[in-house]
Phi, psi and omega in degrees: 000128182282125181289136179275148177294148182293116181293324181292323179296317178294327181286337182264007178296134182293138178260142180294139180289145179295143179285122179256126181295143180293148185293341183266356185290308183296313177300323179292321176295323178296316178295321178293324179295327178296320177295318180295319179295321178299316179292322183295307181294325177293321177297318177298318182295312183286338182275338185240280185293319180293325177295319180296318179295320180292323179292338178259021173089002180268074182281349181294327183291310176293332179288337178268313184287331180298304177299327178293323176294317179298317179295318180293316180296317179297315180293324179293314180293320180296321180290328178297320186252015183275159176266116182286352184111050184287132174261125186281175186303144180276193183262148178289346180289333178282158181213159182290344182281344178282134181259128178241126178237130179238151178256128178227106178050061175068023178228136180261135181225134176269125181284139179271148179273132176263110182291339182272325180262350174062050170199161175282123185291129173297166181305141180062020173262133185229146177268117179278124181289330181284318181269344180059043177218158173267131184242130179289138179052051186293134176253303177190171174257119183269115180287336184291332179244000180053050181206154176281153176250115184218209188297319189271344181231014180294325180292327174293324178295316177296321177296321179294315180296317179295314180294323177295321178297313180294318182290319178296318178296321179294320177297316181296315181294319180296317180294322178293318178295322178297317180294324178290320182290338184249025179294330181279352181263153178293162180296132185221181179296324178300317179293320179297316180293323178298321177292318180297324180281323184290327183295306177295328178297318177290326180291326180275339186294319183292307179295327178292323177294319177296318179296320179296319179293322179294316179293325178295320177294322179294319179294320181297328180259008178057046178249161177235154186297314185290340181290349175294340179265358183261156180244008188281337182284317176053049177082359180236124181246104182288350182268355181282114180245022183100152186301311183296316181293324179295319178293321179294315182293330183275323188254319191251340185292147177299141182283332184084175182289157176287152182270082180269347178273186180294137184293338182294340179290346179288348184272017174272157183289134179234004180165173182291336179269001179220081185238105179284143178245108185256004183266016177266157180230146181295144178217167181289326178262173181295129182289150180284151182285141174286167178298147184296145181285344180235173181292149181096172180267124179241065183260145173281171184292326182271349181080008178219155183292140175279150178275131180268000000 
């Protein structure tokens, strides 16, 4: 009698687990597709309508659109691979029971504990759920580049929005001028490509212009996008130092060294406007404010530290 294979043994053979795509694959592919689309439509534009204008003596159009394309491509790629100001993991010596209060322009703020990064977040630092990191001076997470917008790359973001507005407007105007100059000619591939390029350029120009104006207003008033969901400011922004100073600090001021050490080291005193108070203890009621680090009264409107 021929022995049969053990059915139970065959039934218990391990099956390979289904392959689950990593959560960062699709956002990364989406960001890469945006770069490819920019290069694709730009190639069509320079190969057909812009080439026709240059061959007919209109060299002003490629001389304007060419540098704008280089600037847009550079800002887009730089923003994709830029460091937004990531704060690395903190120290296990710190704990959520420790209370940290900092003074910012006559206002007291209690720093919140980040359970994932294990440190008390400095002011305007936010934990991005998509990137799973804490970003200094966090503004928002941009899906178009699959990167956070924060302290170290906000100027690249503003450069990208501005260059996209100028480049889209230049493409639209150039294609319209080309169509007007070739009205007496029969329909050709150059005209078809000009229409294909002009439609997305016009579609992106309006929302990009609105985004540029919104970001300009936010920079002028020293506001951040995510702070619209917070209640700690309550009509008072301690980071507002005037329109000119806000633009300088956001666009032109030195970024400083990258935070490659433990983020908990940022909680040391660096000046009279950034003075941590570690001698407080958690209590059921709102803790009383410690004495001000500088001369004069530095009390908040409510008389207690705000939670950051």
